C-alpha positions as CSV (number, residue, x, y, z in Angstrom):
1,X,-95.9,97.5,142.0
2,X,-98.1,94.7,140.3
3,X,-101.2,96.1,138.3
4,X,-103.8,94.2,136.5
5,X,-105.0,96.4,133.9
6,X,-108.0,96.1,131.5
7,X,-108.1,96.9,127.8
8,X,-109.1,95.4,124.4
9,X,-106.5,93.6,122.4
10,X,-103.2,95.4,122.5
11,X,-102.4,94.5,118.9
12,X,-103.2,97.5,116.9
13,X,-104.4,95.3,113.8
14,X,-107.0,93.7,116.1
15,X,-108.3,96.7,117.6
16,X,-108.0,100.4,116.3
17,X,-108.4,101.9,119.8
18,X,-106.8,104.8,121.8
19,X,-107.2,102.9,125.0
20,X,-105.3,99.9,123.5
21,X,-102.6,102.0,122.2
22,X,-102.2,103.9,125.6
23,X,-102.2,100.7,127.7
24,X,-99.7,99.0,125.3
25,X,-97.4,102.0,125.9
26,X,-98.0,102.0,129.7
27,X,-97.1,98.3,129.8
28,X,-94.2,98.7,127.4
29,X,-92.6,101.7,129.1
30,X,-93.5,101.4,132.9
31,X,-91.3,100.0,135.5
32,X,-94.3,98.4,137.1
33,X,-95.2,94.9,136.5
34,X,-98.4,94.9,134.3
35,X,-101.0,91.8,133.7
36,X,-103.1,92.6,130.9
37,X,-106.7,91.4,131.1
38,X,-108.5,91.8,127.9
39,X,-111.9,93.4,128.1
40,X,-113.7,94.5,124.8
41,X,-114.4,93.3,121.4
42,X,-112.0,92.9,118.6
43,X,-112.7,94.9,115.7
44,X,-115.1,92.9,113.3
45,X,-116.6,90.9,116.3
46,X,-120.2,91.4,116.2
47,X,-122.6,91.4,119.2
48,X,-124.0,88.0,118.3
49,X,-125.6,85.5,120.6
50,X,-122.4,83.7,121.0
51,X,-120.7,86.8,122.1
52,X,-123.2,87.8,124.6
53,X,-123.2,84.4,125.9
54,X,-119.6,84.7,126.7
55,X,-119.7,87.7,128.9
56,X,-120.5,86.1,132.2
57,X,-117.5,83.7,131.8
58,X,-115.5,86.9,131.4
59,X,-116.5,88.0,134.8
60,X,-115.4,84.6,136.2
61,X,-112.1,84.9,134.5
62,X,-111.6,88.4,135.7
63,X,-112.1,87.3,139.4
64,X,-109.9,84.2,138.6
65,X,-107.1,86.6,137.4
66,X,-107.3,88.8,140.4
67,X,-107.0,85.6,142.6
68,X,-104.1,84.2,140.4
69,X,-102.1,87.4,140.1
70,X,-102.7,88.8,143.4
71,X,-102.1,92.5,142.2
72,X,-101.5,95.4,144.3
73,X,-103.7,97.8,142.0
74,X,-106.6,97.0,139.4
75,X,-106.5,99.6,136.7
76,X,-109.8,99.5,134.9
77,X,-110.1,101.4,131.7
78,X,-113.6,102.3,130.5
79,X,-115.6,104.8,128.5
80,X,-119.0,106.1,129.2
81,X,-120.4,104.5,126.2
82,X,-123.4,101.9,126.7
83,X,-121.7,98.5,126.3
84,X,-118.6,99.7,128.1
85,X,-120.5,100.9,131.1
86,X,-122.5,97.8,131.4
87,X,-119.6,95.5,131.1
88,X,-117.3,97.7,133.4
89,X,-120.0,98.1,136.2
90,X,-120.2,94.3,136.6
91,X,-116.3,94.0,136.5
92,X,-115.9,96.6,139.2
93,X,-118.6,95.1,141.3
94,X,-117.0,91.6,140.9
95,X,-113.5,92.9,141.8
96,X,-114.9,95.0,144.9
97,X,-114.7,92.2,147.3
98,X,-111.3,91.1,146.5
99,X,-109.5,93.6,148.6
100,X,-107.6,95.2,145.9
101,X,-107.8,99.0,145.2
102,X,-109.3,99.7,141.9
103,X,-108.4,102.8,139.8
104,X,-111.0,103.7,137.4
105,X,-109.9,105.4,134.4
106,X,-112.5,107.1,132.1
107,X,-111.7,107.7,128.5
108,X,-114.6,110.0,127.5
109,X,-117.6,108.6,125.9
110,X,-121.1,109.9,124.8
111,X,-122.5,109.6,128.2
112,X,-119.9,111.8,129.9
113,X,-120.0,115.2,128.5
114,X,-122.7,114.9,125.6
115,X,-125.6,112.7,126.5
116,X,-127.2,112.3,130.0
117,X,-127.3,108.6,131.0
118,X,-130.6,107.0,131.6
119,X,-131.6,105.1,134.8
120,X,-129.7,101.9,134.1
121,X,-126.6,103.6,133.0
122,X,-126.7,105.8,136.2
123,X,-126.7,102.8,138.3
124,X,-123.6,101.5,136.3
125,X,-121.9,104.7,137.0
126,X,-122.9,104.7,140.7
127,X,-121.3,101.1,141.0
128,X,-118.3,102.1,139.4
129,X,-117.7,105.3,141.6
130,X,-118.6,103.5,144.8
131,X,-116.2,100.7,144.5
132,X,-113.2,102.7,142.9
133,X,-110.5,104.2,145.3
134,X,-109.4,106.6,142.7
135,X,-110.8,107.9,139.4
136,X,-108.8,109.4,136.5
137,X,-110.5,111.7,134.0
138,X,-108.8,113.7,131.1
139,X,-109.7,117.2,131.9
140,X,-110.9,119.6,134.6
141,X,-114.1,120.0,132.8
142,X,-114.8,116.1,133.1
143,X,-113.8,116.3,136.9
144,X,-116.5,118.9,137.3
145,X,-119.0,116.9,135.5
146,X,-118.1,113.9,137.7
147,X,-118.6,115.9,140.8
148,X,-121.8,117.6,139.6
149,X,-123.7,114.4,138.1
150,X,-122.2,111.7,140.0
151,X,-120.8,112.9,143.4
152,X,-117.1,112.1,143.1
153,X,-115.3,115.4,143.5
154,X,-111.7,113.9,144.2
155,X,-111.0,112.7,140.5
156,X,-107.3,112.9,139.5
157,X,-106.9,114.8,136.0
158,X,-104.5,113.1,133.8
159,X,-104.5,113.9,130.1
160,X,-103.4,111.4,127.8
161,X,-99.6,111.4,126.5
162,X,-97.7,109.7,123.7
163,X,-94.0,108.7,123.5
164,X,-92.7,111.6,121.6
165,X,-89.3,110.0,120.8
166,X,-90.9,107.4,118.6
167,X,-92.1,110.0,116.0
168,X,-89.9,109.8,112.7
169,X,-88.6,112.8,110.7
170,X,-91.2,114.5,108.3
171,X,-91.0,113.8,104.7
172,X,-90.6,116.9,102.4
173,X,-93.9,118.5,101.7
174,X,-95.7,117.5,98.5
175,X,-98.3,119.2,96.2
176,X,-101.2,119.0,96.8
177,X,-101.2,118.9,100.5
178,X,-102.8,116.0,102.1
179,X,-105.4,115.2,104.8
180,X,-105.1,112.2,106.9
181,X,-107.8,110.3,108.8
182,X,-106.4,108.0,111.4
183,X,-108.6,106.1,113.7
184,X,-111.6,103.8,114.2
185,X,-114.0,103.8,111.2
186,X,-117.5,104.2,113.0
187,X,-119.8,107.1,112.3
188,X,-119.4,108.6,115.8
189,X,-115.9,109.7,114.6
190,X,-117.5,112.3,112.3
191,X,-117.3,110.3,109.2
192,X,-120.4,111.9,107.6
193,X,-118.8,115.3,108.3
194,X,-115.6,114.3,106.7
195,X,-117.5,113.3,103.5
196,X,-119.3,116.5,103.5
197,X,-116.1,118.6,104.2
198,X,-114.5,116.8,101.1
199,X,-117.4,117.6,99.1
200,X,-117.3,121.3,100.0
201,X,-113.5,121.4,99.1
202,X,-114.2,120.0,95.6
203,X,-117.1,122.5,95.0
204,X,-114.5,125.1,95.8
205,X,-112.1,123.5,93.3
206,X,-109.5,123.2,96.2
207,X,-106.8,120.6,95.4
208,X,-106.1,117.9,98.1
209,X,-105.3,114.3,98.7
210,X,-107.1,112.2,101.3
211,X,-105.5,109.2,102.9
212,X,-107.6,107.1,105.5
213,X,-106.2,104.6,107.9
214,X,-108.0,102.3,110.3
215,X,-110.8,99.8,110.6
216,X,-114.2,99.5,112.1
217,X,-117.9,98.7,111.7
218,X,-118.6,101.5,109.2
219,X,-115.7,101.0,107.0
220,X,-117.3,99.7,103.9
221,X,-120.1,102.4,103.6
222,X,-117.6,105.0,104.3
223,X,-114.9,103.9,101.8
224,X,-117.7,103.6,99.2
225,X,-118.8,107.3,99.9
226,X,-115.3,108.7,100.0
227,X,-114.4,107.1,96.7
228,X,-117.8,108.3,95.0
229,X,-117.1,112.0,96.2
230,X,-113.2,112.1,96.0
231,X,-112.4,109.8,93.3
232,X,-108.6,109.4,92.7
233,X,-107.9,112.1,95.5
234,X,-109.0,109.5,98.1
235,X,-106.9,106.3,99.3
236,X,-107.5,104.0,101.8
237,X,-104.5,102.5,103.5
238,X,-105.8,99.9,105.8
239,X,-104.4,99.5,109.6
240,X,-100.9,100.9,110.3
241,X,-99.1,100.2,113.5
242,X,-95.7,100.7,115.0
243,X,-93.1,102.6,112.9
244,X,-95.4,102.3,109.8
245,X,-98.1,104.4,111.8
246,X,-95.5,107.1,112.6
247,X,-94.4,107.1,108.9
248,X,-97.9,107.5,107.8
249,X,-98.4,110.6,110.1
250,X,-95.1,112.0,109.0
251,X,-96.0,111.7,105.4
252,X,-99.4,113.9,105.7
253,X,-100.1,117.5,106.4
254,X,-103.5,117.9,108.1
255,X,-105.1,115.6,110.7
256,X,-109.1,115.8,110.5
257,X,-111.1,114.4,113.3
258,X,-114.6,115.9,113.6
259,X,-116.0,113.4,116.1
260,X,-119.4,113.3,117.8
261,X,-117.7,113.1,121.2
262,X,-114.0,112.8,122.3
263,X,-112.0,112.9,125.5
264,X,-108.4,113.6,124.4
265,X,-107.6,111.2,121.4
266,X,-104.4,109.5,121.3
267,X,-104.5,109.7,117.5
268,X,-104.5,113.5,117.9
269,X,-101.5,113.6,120.2
270,X,-99.6,111.2,117.7
271,X,-100.6,113.3,114.9
272,X,-99.2,116.5,116.7
273,X,-96.1,114.8,117.5
274,X,-95.6,113.7,114.0
275,X,-96.0,117.5,112.8
276,X,-99.6,117.2,111.4
277,X,-101.8,120.2,111.7
278,X,-105.0,119.2,113.4
279,X,-108.5,120.4,112.8
280,X,-110.5,118.6,115.4
281,X,-113.8,119.1,117.4
282,X,-113.9,121.8,120.1
283,X,-113.8,120.5,123.9
284,X,-111.9,121.5,127.0
285,X,-109.3,118.8,126.8
286,X,-108.6,119.3,123.1
287,X,-108.6,122.9,123.2
288,X,-106.0,122.8,125.9
289,X,-103.8,120.8,123.5
290,X,-104.6,122.6,120.2
291,X,-103.8,126.3,120.7
292,X,-106.3,127.8,118.1
293,X,-104.7,129.2,115.1
294,X,-101.2,128.5,116.5
295,X,-101.0,124.5,116.8
296,X,-104.1,123.9,114.6
297,X,-107.8,124.5,114.9
298,X,-110.7,123.2,117.0
299,X,-114.0,123.7,115.3
300,X,-117.8,123.5,115.7
301,X,-118.4,120.0,114.3
302,X,-122.0,121.1,113.3
303,X,-120.7,124.1,111.2
304,X,-119.7,122.6,107.9
305,X,-118.6,125.9,106.5
306,X,-116.0,126.3,109.5
307,X,-114.6,123.0,108.8
308,X,-114.2,123.6,105.0
309,X,-112.8,127.0,105.8
310,X,-110.1,125.8,108.1
311,X,-109.2,123.0,105.7
312,X,-109.1,125.5,102.8
313,X,-106.7,127.8,104.6
314,X,-104.2,124.6,105.6
315,X,-104.5,123.4,101.9
316,X,-103.4,126.7,100.4
317,X,-99.8,126.4,99.7
318,X,-99.2,130.1,99.9
319,X,-99.7,129.4,103.6
320,X,-96.6,128.3,105.5
321,X,-97.4,125.4,107.8
322,X,-94.0,125.2,109.4
323,X,-94.7,127.4,112.4
324,X,-98.0,125.4,113.2
325,X,-96.2,122.1,112.8
326,X,-93.3,123.2,115.2
327,X,-96.1,124.4,117.8
328,X,-97.8,121.1,117.5
329,X,-94.6,119.1,118.2
330,X,-93.5,121.3,120.8
331,X,-97.0,121.2,122.6
332,X,-96.6,117.3,122.9
333,X,-93.1,117.5,124.0
334,X,-93.4,119.9,126.7
335,X,-96.9,119.1,128.0
336,X,-97.8,115.5,127.0
337,X,-94.6,113.8,127.8
338,X,-95.0,110.0,128.4
339,X,-92.2,110.0,131.2
340,X,-94.3,112.7,133.1
341,X,-97.5,110.6,132.4
342,X,-96.0,107.5,134.0
343,X,-94.7,109.5,137.0
344,X,-98.4,110.8,137.6
345,X,-99.9,107.6,137.2
346,X,-97.5,106.1,139.9
347,X,-98.6,108.9,142.2
348,X,-102.4,107.9,141.7
349,X,-101.6,104.3,142.2
350,X,-99.8,105.2,145.4
351,X,-102.8,107.2,146.6
352,X,-105.2,104.3,145.7
353,X,-103.2,102.0,147.6
354,X,-103.5,104.2,150.7
């Protein structure tokens, strides 16, 4: 089967993006023939007048790619964030007259579970749902929301997955224990909460090391604030990809991601596969992956004391993290297998093709 699939740049050093990582793995590991169509800005590319002026050409290029490649399926990845919805509603509409079934793959976003979209964004969602043969969501909760708010009750639930076999052996535990942030450096990922949590740990005189990996629009301010609060406890390590990424995860103890909104982050699944113990925001998809107190902790992101308490427990070297690490790895191996993910994705493609 030939699939035209949309995503930002697939080079992890160009885009710190879970969608890019997932799509790169799909293309690399699936037996289908994939053609990547780049939709989305590279990190560091601003919303300048020049960038805005290029957007109509992207629509023309998309239609041209469909005509040239003659795919069996169009797999359009989106998130319910403002710019992505505006862009992808246009792309779906542009593709709708080409006679190729569209699979719309929704990767969370602030206007899915968190915020109600306004009139313009509701029209975008209406266009995307109208012209899509199948819709993929990450959890049963999202399926219910899509049915209730937007009238599509036939969505396919497909949780994200990672290639577990690419994780590397863990390094021996060091003292003090370390926290890792791995992902896009923008405020909606909970960067302010991370700063406050570190401040709380320092106030309680709890030893830790914090290693941050990633890139994004708020990198400069975040790094400055973390250095000011944490001093030598904090290290920024840039963007890691490939085996370097897995080595970084295997060298750290705790994965922290108190985001404003999330679907099911690829970075979380990779961290668990590498044996990091997660402390992450609470939602249905994440709670299904992180068994509370067994494979990690899901927290109320607006409760600073809860975040600090969970981190303090995990940083206490009298508490053995080995059972939690093993449960995290086992969860990914048994329930988020990439082989099973690809089989399920092929089933969805076949349903879309009729």
